[in-house]
C-alpha positions as CSV (number, residue, x, y, z in Angstrom):
1,M,7.1,-36.8,-11.6
2,I,5.1,-37.2,-8.5
3,G,7.3,-34.7,-6.6
4,D,5.8,-31.9,-8.8
5,W,2.3,-32.8,-7.7
6,I,0.4,-32.9,-4.4
7,D,-2.0,-35.8,-3.9
8,I,-5.2,-34.5,-2.3
9,G,-7.3,-37.7,-2.3
10,W,-9.6,-39.9,-4.4
11,V,-11.5,-38.3,-7.2
12,N,-14.7,-40.0,-6.0
13,E,-14.4,-38.0,-2.7
14,I,-15.4,-34.9,-4.7
15,P,-19.1,-34.9,-5.5
16,V,-20.1,-34.8,-9.2
17,R,-21.1,-31.1,-9.9
18,G,-19.6,-30.2,-6.6
19,S,-16.3,-29.3,-4.8
20,R,-14.1,-29.8,-1.9
21,T,-11.6,-27.4,-0.4
22,V,-8.0,-27.8,0.3
23,P,-6.4,-25.6,3.0
24,V,-3.0,-24.0,2.2
25,V,-0.9,-23.2,5.3
26,G,-0.2,-19.5,5.2
27,G,-2.2,-18.9,2.0
28,E,-5.5,-19.1,0.3
29,E,-7.8,-22.1,0.4
30,I,-8.1,-23.9,-2.9
31,A,-11.5,-25.1,-4.3
32,V,-11.3,-28.3,-6.3
33,F,-14.3,-28.9,-8.6
34,R,-15.6,-32.0,-10.4
35,T,-17.9,-31.5,-13.3
36,A,-20.7,-33.7,-14.6
37,D,-18.4,-35.0,-17.4
38,G,-15.8,-36.0,-14.7
39,R,-13.2,-33.2,-15.3
40,I,-11.3,-31.8,-12.4
41,F,-10.5,-28.1,-12.0
42,A,-8.8,-26.2,-9.1
43,L,-9.2,-22.5,-8.3
44,A,-8.4,-20.1,-5.5
45,N,-11.6,-20.3,-3.3
46,R,-12.6,-16.7,-3.9
47,C,-14.7,-14.9,-6.4
48,P,-12.9,-12.0,-8.1
49,H,-15.9,-9.7,-7.4
50,K,-16.4,-9.7,-3.6
51,G,-14.4,-12.7,-2.5
52,G,-17.3,-15.1,-2.1
53,P,-16.4,-18.8,-1.5
54,L,-16.7,-20.4,-4.9
55,S,-16.6,-23.9,-3.3
56,Q,-20.2,-23.1,-2.1
57,G,-21.4,-22.2,-5.6
58,I,-23.4,-24.3,-8.1
59,V,-21.4,-26.1,-10.8
60,H,-23.0,-26.2,-14.2
61,G,-21.1,-27.2,-17.3
62,H,-17.5,-26.0,-16.9
63,S,-18.4,-23.0,-14.7
64,V,-19.4,-22.2,-11.2
65,A,-21.8,-19.5,-9.9
66,C,-20.6,-17.5,-7.0
67,P,-23.0,-17.9,-4.1
68,L,-22.9,-14.2,-3.2
69,H,-23.9,-12.4,-6.4
70,N,-24.2,-15.2,-9.0
71,W,-21.1,-14.3,-11.0
72,Q,-20.3,-17.1,-13.4
73,I,-16.6,-18.1,-13.3
74,A,-15.0,-20.4,-15.9
75,L,-13.4,-23.3,-14.2
76,A,-10.7,-23.7,-16.8
77,T,-9.5,-20.1,-16.8
78,G,-10.9,-18.5,-13.6
79,E,-12.3,-15.7,-15.8
80,A,-15.6,-14.1,-15.0
81,Q,-18.1,-14.7,-17.8
82,G,-20.6,-12.3,-19.6
83,Q,-20.4,-8.7,-18.7
84,D,-18.5,-9.3,-15.5
85,K,-14.8,-8.6,-15.3
86,G,-12.2,-10.3,-13.1
87,C,-10.2,-13.5,-12.7
88,T,-9.6,-16.0,-10.0
89,P,-6.2,-17.8,-10.0
90,T,-6.2,-21.4,-11.3
91,I,-4.1,-24.3,-10.1
92,P,-3.3,-27.1,-12.6
93,A,-5.0,-30.3,-11.6
94,K,-5.0,-33.9,-12.9
95,V,-6.3,-37.3,-12.1
96,S,-3.8,-40.3,-12.0
97,G,-4.9,-43.7,-10.8
98,G,-8.1,-42.3,-9.4
99,R,-6.2,-39.8,-7.3
100,V,-6.5,-36.0,-7.6
101,L,-3.2,-34.2,-8.0
102,L,-2.5,-30.5,-7.8
103,C,0.6,-28.8,-9.2
104,R,2.9,-28.2,-6.3
105,A,4.5,-25.0,-7.6
106,S,1.1,-23.4,-8.3
107,T,-0.3,-24.5,-4.9
108,L,2.7,-23.0,-3.1
109,K,2.4,-19.8,-5.2
110,A,-1.2,-19.5,-4.1
111,A,0.0,-19.7,-0.5
112,A,2.4,-16.7,-1.0
């Protein structure tokens, strides 16, 4: 059902191995990532370590490196990798008809 999803634009507007951000009124900005294999992931745009903007990090495989201290964050789970501990909230995302959709309930929860 489309009412359960928020359309944020065309998938090709997100660079391969890159991201774009989505503002959330009254809440945290969301970073939407596109991997080299074309998968789409969405996370709160903050590293669990020091709050660095993950959208400015380097995407490799299915993780992103925080631009502040190089923490590796798994895009699917938001979990810090290796010896690092912490988790960034994830938002369910999907592509339908070339459009990127974010789960409305999770997006609104991120705004709270």
